[in-house]
N, C-alpha and C positions, 0 to 999 in steps of 0.2 A: 238511094245510095246507102250502102251499108258502111257503118262505122265500126271497124274491128279494133277493139282496144287490145292492149297486150294481155289482159286477163282472159279475154275470150279466146285468144290464140293458145293459151296454156291449158285450156280445159281438156283437149284430147291427150295432151302429154300427161296431165295429172291422172286421167282415167287409166292410161296405159301403165303408169307407174304404180297406181293402186292395184291394178290387176296383177302386175308382175310381183308385187310384194305379197299379195294374197296367195298367189301360186307358190312363192318361195316358202311362206309360212306353212301352207298345207303339206308341201313336200317334207319340210323339216319335222312338223308335228306328227305326221302320220306315216312317214317313210323312213327318214334317217334316224331320228331319235329312238324309236322303238327297237330298231336293229342294234344301235349302240348300247341301249339298256340291256338287251338280251345278251349281247356279247360281253359286257362287263360282268353281269351276274354269272354267266357261264364260265368266264375266265376265272372268276373268284372261286367258283365251285371246283373247277379243274385244279387250281392251285392248292386248295384245301385237300382234295383227293390225293394229289401227289405227295404232299407233306405227310399225310396219314399212311401212305404206302411206305415211305422212307422211315418215318419216326414212330409209326404205330398209332393206334387210336388214342384219343385223349382219355384222361382219367388216371387213377392210381395204378402203378405197376405191381405185378405179382398177384398173389391171391391165395 
């Protein structure tokens, strides 16, 4: 006769939760955050480029 304790019943749930959390971490670490980082850097570069088109390059004026 098997004696199932509440702890034994939770083992599959813990494994599933751990697998889901690992999957979520991998998606965030190698999928979403690199795309966000490239977007932020690209957006900043675009903003600087637009300011330089409107206001001119940095540095002293004249010459």
